[in-house]
C-alpha angles and dihedrals in degrees: 000000000000092000090051091057092046093049091047090056099039110028104120120240110242120237111273093026130096129206116235092246092051093063107109119250109273145163095290092050087056091047096051090046090053092048089055090042089062092056093050091050089050091046093051092045094050093048094041098049093063090066090060097039097045098072091049093046092046092051094049097044098029092238114191126226093265095058092041088059092045094051092045092051098037097095089045090054089050089048089057094057095037094052094044097046103032094041088057092046090053089060089053105041102018139266101267102066093048089043091060108030098052091069093060087064093044094050094047096046092045092055093044090062089076091070098038109141098198147008093265092058092050089050092054093045092051090048087057092047089051091048090056093044089051089066091058094047087056103033103030099066090033094057093040092050090054092055097038124105108242094241092050098038098096093049094044094049097041091050088067090070091051090059089046088055091047090054092046094049094046089052089052093048093047090047092051098049108026115092122166098160137277093333095053089120090061092055091046095052094042092048088079086077091075100062090036092056091048092052091049092053097048093046096056108110096020113149130245119262109269088210092059091047090052091050089055094050094255098125095149091059090047091051091050092053091047091051094047100042106020096034092231122114103176101069121163116248109200110222093210092050100075113106117173094184136029137179136201086236089070089067088066096041117121090261096054111020096092091053091044095051092044090052093048095049101039092047094046094047092051100048100038095075092036097059094037095051099043096042088057099029093127091051090050093048090049090051088051087057092242111173097201104037094167093056094047092044089052090051090050090050091052089056090048090057093044091049092051092054093045088051091061090061093044094051090057095040103046136048113262095243097049092046093050096045098048095045088054090052094050093047091049091053093047095052091045088053090049088055092049092049095048092120096039130099113300090236091053090050089051092067097069089037094059093041089052090048092051095047094041091053091049092045094049089068089075091062088072094044108043101047100060090043092057098065140055117250098258090056100031098101091046093046096046089044091052092050092049092045096051092044088056091055087060092043092050092047092049093046091049095046101042098073089047091048092048091050096047104033107013134228097309099059091038092056092046095057092044088052088052090057090054091048089056089053090053091051094049091048092050092051105036114016112123129211108252106156109116093020117143108237099186 
């Protein structure tokens, strides 16, 4: 296993041949990035809209704290199973079929929320939405990384998170200002059908990943796809890269276990506070005694968007490890300050909140970049799926516990334990994060 990884990274490209990630950025690279963009927008929208719909739904149906937590975390639970199962399947049957078919499920379940008769039905439908989204969290960055030129890979992958943030912010804005009566929450939840349907349509006919085909010993098919879509016929097929079989156990082999555990912990520590805080942002603002929650939430969302764009520049400019470590440090300090200022003026508390939002949005770009760079091609879907799945366990736990924590102990204690999660992420990054920029993936 270790030799396979070494050969993959070091096997020289013969004269007259070109590695997949040496093909200059072209029209098809832009197209496949945009196809994956659409999914991230849809993902962010679907996960963001529940934060706006939940207070309205809870008021109409008198939903208790337990079911609020369950509904808020339902898509995250589905993401766990979808990423774990469908990421593994993508290593077995290919990226393309999973990349297309998952959005049939997402579109259908999103629309069905409009007619949901009870809380339990919404919970099941959002589980199914999360299951479908889990495929994209595993397969989207995996497929894109295997098409991406090496010099553009960080920018292409990190840009996915920006579109996720755009979808998430638009969902928040729509949720804050759209009101069509008592059933507004039904329209909000079902509106996720629109971006999901668009993604499904544009993805039909997308090609298989040449990198995956190479890993299965199907170099001729990979060369044909490269010639048709990338306009390059003489692609390099690494001889040490072919892997007919793979196992989840390989992810925890001596050659890979450090990267696997780093990926699991850094990803989980970063997204747990993110999903928890922004799912219950109105509850937090209310606890902060904010008089105009919509205005301050809009300001926070502006910083989220700005941070996502700034993160694109930072991913290209700084090494992966340094970027990840220092963003963890800044976010830890901001949430600790938010805890210290729990009794201060709402506008004073807003300062660490918006700084956290800006840095978190920038830092979240790395969650699309690091995971596919940690694993060899024949395990990439499984590895990225595992990281996404385990991160969603943390996200679901945080989303479930935060409203309980806010109710029992208030903003101060809640921000302290969330800051502790981020501090753990900084420690893990300092100790275990590898250098992956410039690594050949295929």
